PDB file of N, H, CA, C and O in Angstrom:
ATOM      1  N   MET A   1    -125.246  56.152 -72.194  1.00  0.00           N
ATOM      2  CA  MET A   1    -124.734  54.741 -72.134  1.00  0.00           C
ATOM      3  C   MET A   1    -123.227  54.728 -72.185  1.00  0.00           C
ATOM      4  O   MET A   1    -122.621  54.805 -73.254  1.00  0.00           O
ATOM      5  N   ASN A   2    -122.650  54.632 -71.050  1.00  0.00           N
ATOM      6  H   ASN A   2    -123.142  54.570 -70.181  1.00  0.00           H
ATOM      7  CA  ASN A   2    -121.236  54.611 -70.917  1.00  0.00           C
ATOM      8  C   ASN A   2    -120.475  55.803 -71.560  1.00  0.00           C
ATOM      9  O   ASN A   2    -119.335  55.671 -72.006  1.00  0.00           O
ATOM     10  N   GLY A   3    -121.133  56.920 -71.584  1.00  0.00           N
ATOM     11  H   GLY A   3    -122.059  57.027 -71.223  1.00  0.00           H
ATOM     12  CA  GLY A   3    -120.500  58.142 -72.194  1.00  0.00           C
ATOM     13  C   GLY A   3    -120.486  58.121 -73.713  1.00  0.00           C
ATOM     14  O   GLY A   3    -120.020  59.070 -74.344  1.00  0.00           O
ATOM     15  N   GLU A   4    -120.967  57.104 -74.271  1.00  0.00           N
ATOM     16  H   GLU A   4    -121.345  56.334 -73.758  1.00  0.00           H
ATOM     17  CA  GLU A   4    -121.049  57.003 -75.807  1.00  0.00           C
ATOM     18  C   GLU A   4    -122.178  57.865 -76.436  1.00  0.00           C
ATOM     19  O   GLU A   4    -123.296  57.937 -75.925  1.00  0.00           O
ATOM     20  N   ILE A   5    -121.853  58.458 -77.475  1.00  0.00           N
ATOM     21  H   ILE A   5    -120.945  58.399 -77.890  1.00  0.00           H
ATOM     22  CA  ILE A   5    -122.906  59.215 -78.315  1.00  0.00           C
ATOM     23  C   ILE A   5    -123.432  58.358 -79.381  1.00  0.00           C
ATOM     24  O   ILE A   5    -122.673  57.787 -80.164  1.00  0.00           O
ATOM     25  N   TYR A   6    -124.755  58.247 -79.440  1.00  0.00           N
ATOM     26  H   TYR A   6    -125.372  58.711 -78.804  1.00  0.00           H
ATOM     27  CA  TYR A   6    -125.360  57.503 -80.519  1.00  0.00           C
ATOM     28  C   TYR A   6    -126.038  58.462 -81.489  1.00  0.00           C
ATOM     29  O   TYR A   6    -126.631  59.458 -81.074  1.00  0.00           O
ATOM     30  N   LEU A   7    -125.949  58.156 -82.790  1.00  0.00           N
ATOM     31  H   LEU A   7    -125.468  57.347 -83.127  1.00  0.00           H
ATOM     32  CA  LEU A   7    -126.494  59.020 -83.871  1.00  0.00           C
ATOM     33  C   LEU A   7    -127.641  58.302 -84.524  1.00  0.00           C
ATOM     34  O   LEU A   7    -127.660  57.071 -84.558  1.00  0.00           O
ATOM     35  N   SER A   8    -128.575  59.021 -85.032  1.00  0.00           N
ATOM     36  H   SER A   8    -128.559  60.020 -85.004  1.00  0.00           H
ATOM     37  CA  SER A   8    -129.713  58.450 -85.799  1.00  0.00           C
ATOM     38  C   SER A   8    -129.248  58.319 -87.271  1.00  0.00           C
ATOM     39  O   SER A   8    -128.252  58.911 -87.685  1.00  0.00           O
ATOM     40  N   GLY A   9    -129.944  57.592 -87.966  1.00  0.00           N
ATOM     41  H   GLY A   9    -130.754  57.111 -87.630  1.00  0.00           H
ATOM     42  CA  GLY A   9    -129.699  57.409 -89.450  1.00  0.00           C
ATOM     43  C   GLY A   9    -129.583  58.765 -90.137  1.00  0.00           C
ATOM     44  O   GLY A   9    -128.690  58.997 -90.952  1.00  0.00           O
ATOM     45  N   GLU A  10    -130.508  59.652 -89.785  1.00  0.00           N
ATOM     46  H   GLU A  10    -131.234  59.464 -89.123  1.00  0.00           H
ATOM     47  CA  GLU A  10    -130.512  60.978 -90.442  1.00  0.00           C
ATOM     48  C   GLU A  10    -129.251  61.744 -90.117  1.00  0.00           C
ATOM     49  O   GLU A  10    -128.671  62.406 -90.978  1.00  0.00           O
ATOM     50  N   ASP A  11    -128.834  61.652 -88.874  1.00  0.00           N
ATOM     51  H   ASP A  11    -129.305  61.115 -88.175  1.00  0.00           H
ATOM     52  CA  ASP A  11    -127.526  62.352 -88.434  1.00  0.00           C
ATOM     53  C   ASP A  11    -126.322  61.744 -89.226  1.00  0.00           C
ATOM     54  O   ASP A  11    -125.443  62.476 -89.681  1.00  0.00           O
ATOM     55  N   VAL A  12    -126.306  60.480 -89.368  1.00  0.00           N
ATOM     56  H   VAL A  12    -127.020  59.886 -88.998  1.00  0.00           H
ATOM     57  CA  VAL A  12    -125.212  59.815 -90.062  1.00  0.00           C
ATOM     58  C   VAL A  12    -125.232  60.186 -91.568  1.00  0.00           C
ATOM     59  O   VAL A  12    -124.180  60.393 -92.172  1.00  0.00           O
ATOM     60  N   CYS A  13    -126.421  60.266 -92.152  1.00  0.00           N
ATOM     61  H   CYS A  13    -127.277  60.098 -91.662  1.00  0.00           H
ATOM     62  CA  CYS A  13    -126.597  60.647 -93.555  1.00  0.00           C
ATOM     63  C   CYS A  13    -126.004  62.040 -93.752  1.00  0.00           C
ATOM     64  O   CYS A  13    -125.327  62.282 -94.751  1.00  0.00           O
ATOM     65  N   LYS A  14    -126.251  62.976 -92.800  1.00  0.00           N
ATOM     66  H   LYS A  14    -126.800  62.779 -91.988  1.00  0.00           H
ATOM     67  CA  LYS A  14    -125.836  64.308 -92.974  1.00  0.00           C
ATOM     68  C   LYS A  14    -124.351  64.372 -92.789  1.00  0.00           C
ATOM     69  O   LYS A  14    -123.662  65.110 -93.493  1.00  0.00           O
ATOM     70  N   LEU A  15    -123.818  63.562 -91.792  1.00  0.00           N
ATOM     71  H   LEU A  15    -124.377  62.963 -91.220  1.00  0.00           H
ATOM     72  CA  LEU A  15    -122.353  63.553 -91.546  1.00  0.00           C
ATOM     73  C   LEU A  15    -121.565  63.045 -92.680  1.00  0.00           C
ATOM     74  O   LEU A  15    -120.502  63.597 -92.964  1.00  0.00           O
ATOM     75  N   LEU A  16    -122.021  61.992 -93.381  1.00  0.00           N
ATOM     76  H   LEU A  16    -122.885  61.544 -93.150  1.00  0.00           H
ATOM     77  CA  LEU A  16    -121.344  61.356 -94.405  1.00  0.00           C
ATOM     78  C   LEU A  16    -121.773  61.873 -95.865  1.00  0.00           C
ATOM     79  O   LEU A  16    -121.205  61.507 -96.894  1.00  0.00           O
ATOM     80  N   HIS A  17    -122.778  62.710 -95.822  1.00  0.00           N
ATOM     81  H   HIS A  17    -123.240  63.007 -94.986  1.00  0.00           H
ATOM     82  CA  HIS A  17    -123.325  63.303 -97.140  1.00  0.00           C
ATOM     83  C   HIS A  17    -123.688  62.165 -98.070  1.00  0.00           C
ATOM     84  O   HIS A  17    -123.203  62.054 -99.196  1.00  0.00           O
ATOM     85  N   VAL A  18    -124.594  61.296 -97.527  1.00  0.00           N
ATOM     86  H   VAL A  18    -124.988  61.386 -96.612  1.00  0.00           H
ATOM     87  CA  VAL A  18    -125.071  60.117 -98.239  1.00  0.00           C
ATOM     88  C   VAL A  18    -126.582  60.076 -98.036  1.00  0.00           C
ATOM     89  O   VAL A  18    -127.143  60.661 -97.109  1.00  0.00           O
ATOM     90  N   SER A  19    -127.237  59.307 -99.011  1.00  0.00           N
ATOM     91  H   SER A  19    -126.782  58.832 -99.764  1.00  0.00           H
ATOM     92  CA  SER A  19    -128.678  59.205 -98.862  1.00  0.00           C
ATOM     93  C   SER A  19    -129.020  58.049 -97.890  1.00  0.00           C
ATOM     94  O   SER A  19    -128.161  57.262 -97.492  1.00  0.00           O
ATOM     95  N   LYS A  20    -130.333  57.993 -97.526  1.00  0.00           N
ATOM     96  H   LYS A  20    -131.030  58.633 -97.849  1.00  0.00           H
ATOM     97  CA  LYS A  20    -130.816  56.899 -96.630  1.00  0.00           C
ATOM     98  C   LYS A  20    -130.517  55.550 -97.293  1.00  0.00           C
ATOM     99  O   LYS A  20    -130.067  54.616 -96.629  1.00  0.00           O
ATOM    100  N   ARG A  21    -130.761  55.454 -98.569  1.00  0.00           N
ATOM    101  H   ARG A  21    -131.127  56.212 -99.109  1.00  0.00           H
ATOM    102  CA  ARG A  21    -130.516  54.168 -99.326  1.00  0.00           C
ATOM    103  C   ARG A  21    -129.127  53.765 -99.268  1.00  0.00           C
ATOM    104  O   ARG A  21    -128.852  52.576 -99.102  1.00  0.00           O
ATOM    105  N   THR A  22    -128.156  54.715 -99.400  1.00  0.00           N
ATOM    106  H   THR A  22    -128.380  55.680 -99.536  1.00  0.00           H
ATOM    107  CA  THR A  22    -126.774  54.425 -99.350  1.00  0.00           C
ATOM    108  C   THR A  22    -126.390  53.949 -97.955  1.00  0.00           C
ATOM    109  O   THR A  22    -125.634  52.990 -97.798  1.00  0.00           O
ATOM    110  N   LEU A  23    -126.908  54.614 -96.974  1.00  0.00           N
ATOM    111  H   LEU A  23    -127.522  55.393 -97.102  1.00  0.00           H
ATOM    112  CA  LEU A  23    -126.713  54.233 -95.593  1.00  0.00           C
ATOM    113  C   LEU A  23    -127.150  52.789 -95.378  1.00  0.00           C
ATOM    114  O   LEU A  23    -126.416  52.007 -94.773  1.00  0.00           O
ATOM    115  N   GLN A  24    -128.286  52.439 -95.845  1.00  0.00           N
ATOM    116  H   GLN A  24    -128.882  53.074 -96.337  1.00  0.00           H
ATOM    117  CA  GLN A  24    -128.886  51.080 -95.740  1.00  0.00           C
ATOM    118  C   GLN A  24    -127.891  50.060 -96.470  1.00  0.00           C
ATOM    119  O   GLN A  24    -127.687  48.944 -95.991  1.00  0.00           O
ATOM    120  N   GLN A  25    -127.319  50.469 -97.576  1.00  0.00           N
ATOM    121  H   GLN A  25    -127.485  51.375 -97.964  1.00  0.00           H
ATOM    122  CA  GLN A  25    -126.392  49.657 -98.276  1.00  0.00           C
ATOM    123  C   GLN A  25    -125.081  49.359 -97.496  1.00  0.00           C
ATOM    124  O   GLN A  25    -124.509  48.270 -97.544  1.00  0.00           O
ATOM    125  N   TYR A  26    -124.689  50.356 -96.824  1.00  0.00           N
ATOM    126  H   TYR A  26    -125.153  51.241 -96.785  1.00  0.00           H
ATOM    127  CA  TYR A  26    -123.481  50.255 -95.948  1.00  0.00           C
ATOM    128  C   TYR A  26    -123.795  49.251 -94.831  1.00  0.00           C
ATOM    129  O   TYR A  26    -122.959  48.427 -94.460  1.00  0.00           O
ATOM    130  N   ARG A  27    -124.973  49.340 -94.330  1.00  0.00           N
ATOM    131  H   ARG A  27    -125.652  50.010 -94.631  1.00  0.00           H
ATOM    132  CA  ARG A  27    -125.342  48.326 -93.247  1.00  0.00           C
ATOM    133  C   ARG A  27    -125.372  46.934 -93.896  1.00  0.00           C
ATOM    134  O   ARG A  27    -124.768  46.008 -93.355  1.00  0.00           O
ATOM    135  N   ASP A  28    -126.048  46.757 -95.025  1.00  0.00           N
ATOM    136  H   ASP A  28    -126.539  47.509 -95.465  1.00  0.00           H
ATOM    137  CA  ASP A  28    -126.134  45.430 -95.704  1.00  0.00           C
ATOM    138  C   ASP A  28    -124.795  44.877 -96.007  1.00  0.00           C
ATOM    139  O   ASP A  28    -124.599  43.667 -95.888  1.00  0.00           O
ATOM    140  N   ASP A  29    -123.836  45.707 -96.402  1.00  0.00           N
ATOM    141  H   ASP A  29    -123.994  46.689 -96.499  1.00  0.00           H
ATOM    142  CA  ASP A  29    -122.501  45.365 -96.826  1.00  0.00           C
ATOM    143  C   ASP A  29    -121.579  45.192 -95.559  1.00  0.00           C
ATOM    144  O   ASP A  29    -120.391  44.899 -95.693  1.00  0.00           O
ATOM    145  N   SER A  30    -122.136  45.374 -94.383  1.00  0.00           N
ATOM    146  H   SER A  30    -123.101  45.612 -94.275  1.00  0.00           H
ATOM    147  CA  SER A  30    -121.250  45.420 -93.186  1.00  0.00           C
ATOM    148  C   SER A  30    -120.152  46.405 -93.152  1.00  0.00           C
ATOM    149  O   SER A  30    -119.100  46.135 -92.573  1.00  0.00           O
ATOM    150  N   ILE A  31    -120.355  47.586 -93.772  1.00  0.00           N
ATOM    151  H   ILE A  31    -121.210  47.805 -94.242  1.00  0.00           H
ATOM    152  CA  ILE A  31    -119.403  48.643 -93.775  1.00  0.00           C
ATOM    153  C   ILE A  31    -119.551  49.431 -92.519  1.00  0.00           C
ATOM    154  O   ILE A  31    -118.552  49.807 -91.906  1.00  0.00           O
ATOM    155  N   LEU A  32    -120.779  49.698 -92.108  1.00  0.00           N
ATOM    156  H   LEU A  32    -121.591  49.392 -92.606  1.00  0.00           H
ATOM    157  CA  LEU A  32    -121.027  50.398 -90.826  1.00  0.00           C
ATOM    158  C   LEU A  32    -121.689  49.530 -89.795  1.00  0.00           C
ATOM    159  O   LEU A  32    -122.743  48.954 -90.060  1.00  0.00           O
ATOM    160  N   PRO A  33    -121.091  49.419 -88.608  1.00  0.00           N
ATOM    161  CA  PRO A  33    -121.846  48.730 -87.514  1.00  0.00           C
ATOM    162  C   PRO A  33    -122.930  49.580 -86.966  1.00  0.00           C
ATOM    163  O   PRO A  33    -122.884  50.810 -86.950  1.00  0.00           O
ATOM    164  N   TYR A  34    -123.942  48.833 -86.501  1.00  0.00           N
ATOM    165  H   TYR A  34    -123.979  47.834 -86.514  1.00  0.00           H
ATOM    166  CA  TYR A  34    -125.059  49.670 -85.961  1.00  0.00           C
ATOM    167  C   TYR A  34    -125.746  48.801 -84.839  1.00  0.00           C
ATOM    168  O   TYR A  34    -125.464  47.617 -84.651  1.00  0.00           O
ATOM    169  N   VAL A  35    -126.648  49.488 -84.137  1.00  0.00           N
ATOM    170  H   VAL A  35    -126.877  50.450 -84.290  1.00  0.00           H
ATOM    171  CA  VAL A  35    -127.443  48.807 -83.118  1.00  0.00           C
ATOM    172  C   VAL A  35    -128.893  48.983 -83.481  1.00  0.00           C
ATOM    173  O   VAL A  35    -129.354  50.057 -83.869  1.00  0.00           O
ATOM    174  N   GLN A  36    -129.595  47.866 -83.336  1.00  0.00           N
ATOM    175  H   GLN A  36    -129.221  46.994 -83.022  1.00  0.00           H
ATOM    176  CA  GLN A  36    -131.093  47.897 -83.514  1.00  0.00           C
ATOM    177  C   GLN A  36    -131.804  47.570 -82.324  1.00  0.00           C
ATOM    178  O   GLN A  36    -131.723  46.456 -81.808  1.00  0.00           O
ATOM    179  N   ILE A  37    -132.583  48.613 -81.814  1.00  0.00           N
ATOM    180  H   ILE A  37    -132.648  49.518 -82.233  1.00  0.00           H
ATOM    181  CA  ILE A  37    -133.417  48.395 -80.608  1.00  0.00           C
ATOM    182  C   ILE A  37    -134.853  48.670 -80.993  1.00  0.00           C
ATOM    183  O   ILE A  37    -135.207  49.756 -81.451  1.00  0.00           O
ATOM    184  N   ALA A  38    -135.642  47.680 -80.797  1.00  0.00           N
ATOM    185  H   ALA A  38    -135.354  46.798 -80.425  1.00  0.00           H
ATOM    186  CA  ALA A  38    -137.093  47.870 -81.099  1.00  0.00           C
ATOM    187  C   ALA A  38    -137.414  48.453 -82.415  1.00  0.00           C
ATOM    188  O   ALA A  38    -138.347  49.246 -82.540  1.00  0.00           O
ATOM    189  N   GLY A  39    -136.635  48.067 -83.448  1.00  0.00           N
ATOM    190  H   GLY A  39    -135.877  47.422 -83.347  1.00  0.00           H
ATOM    191  CA  GLY A  39    -136.854  48.489 -84.837  1.00  0.00           C
ATOM    192  C   GLY A  39    -136.136  49.821 -85.121  1.00  0.00           C
ATOM    193  O   GLY A  39    -136.095  50.234 -86.280  1.00  0.00           O
ATOM    194  N   LYS A  40    -135.590  50.484 -84.155  1.00  0.00           N
ATOM    195  H   LYS A  40    -135.623  50.148 -83.214  1.00  0.00           H
ATOM    196  CA  LYS A  40    -134.874  51.717 -84.372  1.00  0.00           C
ATOM    197  C   LYS A  40    -133.370  51.428 -84.532  1.00  0.00           C
ATOM    198  O   LYS A  40    -132.799  50.728 -83.696  1.00  0.00           O
ATOM    199  N   ILE A  41    -132.747  51.923 -85.532  1.00  0.00           N
ATOM    200  H   ILE A  41    -133.211  52.492 -86.211  1.00  0.00           H
ATOM    201  CA  ILE A  41    -131.325  51.747 -85.822  1.00  0.00           C
ATOM    202  C   ILE A  41    -130.560  52.967 -85.448  1.00  0.00           C
ATOM    203  O   ILE A  41    -130.878  54.075 -85.879  1.00  0.00           O
ATOM    204  N   ILE A  42    -129.518  52.763 -84.619  1.00  0.00           N
ATOM    205  H   ILE A  42    -129.259  51.863 -84.270  1.00  0.00           H
ATOM    206  CA  ILE A  42    -128.637  53.865 -84.235  1.00  0.00           C
ATOM    207  C   ILE A  42    -127.206  53.418 -84.353  1.00  0.00           C
ATOM    208  O   ILE A  42    -126.867  52.235 -84.333  1.00  0.00           O
ATOM    209  N   TYR A  43    -126.342  54.498 -84.483  1.00  0.00           N
ATOM    210  H   TYR A  43    -126.617  55.459 -84.499  1.00  0.00           H
ATOM    211  CA  TYR A  43    -124.951  54.160 -84.795  1.00  0.00           C
ATOM    212  C   TYR A  43    -124.145  54.889 -83.713  1.00  0.00           C
ATOM    213  O   TYR A  43    -124.477  55.999 -83.296  1.00  0.00           O
ATOM    214  N   LYS A  44    -123.060  54.207 -83.270  1.00  0.00           N
ATOM    215  H   LYS A  44    -122.790  53.305 -83.608  1.00  0.00           H
ATOM    216  CA  LYS A  44    -122.132  54.808 -82.302  1.00  0.00           C
ATOM    217  C   LYS A  44    -121.241  55.827 -83.040  1.00  0.00           C
ATOM    218  O   LYS A  44    -120.668  55.545 -84.092  1.00  0.00           O
ATOM    219  N   GLU A  45    -121.158  56.976 -82.459  1.00  0.00           N
ATOM    220  H   GLU A  45    -121.624  57.206 -81.604  1.00  0.00           H
ATOM    221  CA  GLU A  45    -120.434  57.978 -83.085  1.00  0.00           C
ATOM    222  C   GLU A  45    -118.918  57.561 -83.180  1.00  0.00           C
ATOM    223  O   GLU A  45    -118.267  57.808 -84.194  1.00  0.00           O
ATOM    224  N   SER A  46    -118.414  56.957 -82.154  1.00  0.00           N
ATOM    225  H   SER A  46    -118.943  56.756 -81.330  1.00  0.00           H
ATOM    226  CA  SER A  46    -116.951  56.447 -82.215  1.00  0.00           C
ATOM    227  C   SER A  46    -116.704  55.458 -83.360  1.00  0.00           C
ATOM    228  O   SER A  46    -115.632  55.465 -83.966  1.00  0.00           O
ATOM    229  N   ASP A  47    -117.679  54.619 -83.650  1.00  0.00           N
ATOM    230  H   ASP A  47    -118.549  54.613 -83.157  1.00  0.00           H
ATOM    231  CA  ASP A  47    -117.562  53.636 -84.762  1.00  0.00           C
ATOM    232  C   ASP A  47    -117.453  54.471 -86.121  1.00  0.00           C
ATOM    233  O   ASP A  47    -116.561  54.226 -86.934  1.00  0.00           O
ATOM    234  N   ILE A  48    -118.302  55.358 -86.302  1.00  0.00           N
ATOM    235  H   ILE A  48    -119.026  55.557 -85.642  1.00  0.00           H
ATOM    236  CA  ILE A  48    -118.291  56.200 -87.557  1.00  0.00           C
ATOM    237  C   ILE A  48    -116.934  56.881 -87.720  1.00  0.00           C
ATOM    238  O   ILE A  48    -116.324  56.848 -88.789  1.00  0.00           O
ATOM    239  N   LEU A  49    -116.461  57.526 -86.582  1.00  0.00           N
ATOM    240  H   LEU A  49    -116.957  57.553 -85.713  1.00  0.00           H
ATOM    241  CA  LEU A  49    -115.083  58.153 -86.639  1.00  0.00           C
ATOM    242  C   LEU A  49    -113.948  57.251 -86.951  1.00  0.00           C
ATOM    243  O   LEU A  49    -113.023  57.589 -87.689  1.00  0.00           O
ATOM    244  N   THR A  50    -114.042  56.072 -86.360  1.00  0.00           N
ATOM    245  H   THR A  50    -114.794  55.798 -85.761  1.00  0.00           H
ATOM    246  CA  THR A  50    -112.994  55.060 -86.500  1.00  0.00           C
ATOM    247  C   THR A  50    -112.892  54.589 -88.023  1.00  0.00           C
ATOM    248  O   THR A  50    -111.818  54.430 -88.605  1.00  0.00           O
ATOM    249  N   ILE A  51    -114.146  54.386 -88.589  1.00  0.00           N
ATOM    250  H   ILE A  51    -115.018  54.515 -88.117  1.00  0.00           H
ATOM    251  CA  ILE A  51    -114.147  54.011 -90.006  1.00  0.00           C
ATOM    252  C   ILE A  51    -113.622  55.111 -90.928  1.00  0.00           C
ATOM    253  O   ILE A  51    -112.884  54.862 -91.881  1.00  0.00           O
ATOM    254  N   LEU A  52    -114.030  56.319 -90.607  1.00  0.00           N
ATOM    255  H   LEU A  52    -114.629  56.521 -89.832  1.00  0.00           H
ATOM    256  CA  LEU A  52    -113.556  57.495 -91.436  1.00  0.00           C
ATOM    257  C   LEU A  52    -112.015  57.554 -91.252  1.00  0.00           C
ATOM    258  O   LEU A  52    -111.331  57.756 -92.255  1.00  0.00           O
ATOM    259  N   GLU A  53    -111.436  57.397 -90.079  1.00  0.00           N
ATOM    260  H   GLU A  53    -111.991  57.233 -89.264  1.00  0.00           H
ATOM    261  CA  GLU A  53    -110.003  57.590 -89.907  1.00  0.00           C
ATOM    262  C   GLU A  53    -109.293  56.334 -90.623  1.00  0.00           C
ATOM    263  O   GLU A  53    -108.286  56.524 -91.305  1.00  0.00           O
ATOM    264  N   ARG A  54    -109.795  55.148 -90.467  1.00  0.00           N
ATOM    265  H   ARG A  54    -110.613  54.994 -89.913  1.00  0.00           H
ATOM    266  CA  ARG A  54    -109.238  54.008 -91.065  1.00  0.00           C
ATOM    267  C   ARG A  54    -109.172  54.088 -92.637  1.00  0.00           C
ATOM    268  O   ARG A  54    -108.255  53.556 -93.262  1.00  0.00           O
ATOM    269  N   ASN A  55    -110.124  54.735 -93.198  1.00  0.00           N
ATOM    270  H   ASN A  55    -110.868  55.167 -92.690  1.00  0.00           H
ATOM    271  CA  ASN A  55    -110.220  54.795 -94.717  1.00  0.00           C
ATOM    272  C   ASN A  55    -109.690  56.198 -95.239  1.00  0.00           C
ATOM    273  O   ASN A  55    -109.813  56.525 -96.419  1.00  0.00           O
ATOM    274  N   TYR A  56    -109.152  56.925 -94.377  1.00  0.00           N
ATOM    275  H   TYR A  56    -109.052  56.660 -93.418  1.00  0.00           H
ATOM    276  CA  TYR A  56    -108.651  58.289 -94.826  1.00  0.00           C
ATOM    277  C   TYR A  56    -107.473  58.130 -95.796  1.00  0.00           C
ATOM    278  O   TYR A  56    -106.541  57.356 -95.579  1.00  0.00           O
ATOM    279  N   VAL A  57    -107.570  58.877 -96.831  1.00  0.00           N
ATOM    280  H   VAL A  57    -108.327  59.506 -97.007  1.00  0.00           H
ATOM    281  CA  VAL A  57    -106.497  58.967 -97.842  1.00  0.00           C
ATOM    282  C   VAL A  57    -106.070  60.398 -97.994  1.00  0.00           C
ATOM    283  O   VAL A  57    -106.887  61.224 -98.401  1.00  0.00           O
ATOM    284  N   SER A  58    -104.797  60.751 -97.680  1.00  0.00           N
ATOM    285  H   SER A  58    -104.134  60.080 -97.350  1.00  0.00           H
ATOM    286  CA  SER A  58    -104.442  62.117 -97.764  1.00  0.00           C
ATOM    287  C   SER A  58    -104.083  62.540 -99.217  1.00  0.00           C
ATOM    288  O   SER A  58    -103.532  61.740 -99.973  1.00  0.00           O
ATOM    289  N   ALA A  59    -104.374  63.695 -99.569  1.00  0.00           N
ATOM    290  H   ALA A  59    -104.822  64.345 -98.955  1.00  0.00           H
ATOM    291  CA  ALA A  59    -104.011  64.251-100.868  1.00  0.00           C
ATOM    292  C   ALA A  59    -102.449  64.230-101.125  1.00  0.00           C
ATOM    293  O   ALA A  59    -101.620  64.535-100.268  1.00  0.00           O
ATOM    294  N   LYS A  60    -102.173  63.853-102.342  1.00  0.00           N
ATOM    295  H   LYS A  60    -102.847  63.605-103.038  1.00  0.00           H
ATOM    296  CA  LYS A  60    -100.683  63.877-102.677  1.00  0.00           C
ATOM    297  C   LYS A  60    -100.265  65.269-102.938  1.00  0.00           C
ATOM    298  O   LYS A  60    -100.995  66.036-103.566  1.00  0.00           O
ATOM    299  N   PRO A  61     -99.053  65.635-102.453  1.00  0.00           N
ATOM    300  CA  PRO A  61     -98.562  66.987-102.678  1.00  0.00           C
ATOM    301  C   PRO A  61     -98.220  67.180-104.155  1.00  0.00           C
ATOM    302  O   PRO A  61     -97.778  66.260-104.843  1.00  0.00           O
ATOM    303  N   LYS A  62     -98.444  68.418-104.613  1.00  0.00           N
ATOM    304  H   LYS A  62     -98.803  69.165-104.054  1.00  0.00           H
ATOM    305  CA  LYS A  62     -98.206  68.719-105.999  1.00  0.00           C
ATOM    306  C   LYS A  62     -96.741  68.922-106.312  1.00  0.00           C
ATOM    307  O   LYS A  62     -96.387  69.187-107.461  1.00  0.00           O
TER     308      LYS A  62
END
């Protein structure tokens, strides 16, 4: 679909190292955008990467 990569909930959980329940909470709190088609929830890889980049905090040098 327009060259976009879509990830399953399981893929996103592994990528973010979170549980399925935490992923659901992220959806409920509108933290992660998602697409629901016929009951199946998928996530655009570019949306996940954008959110990670937007919330990136670099370590302070010692």
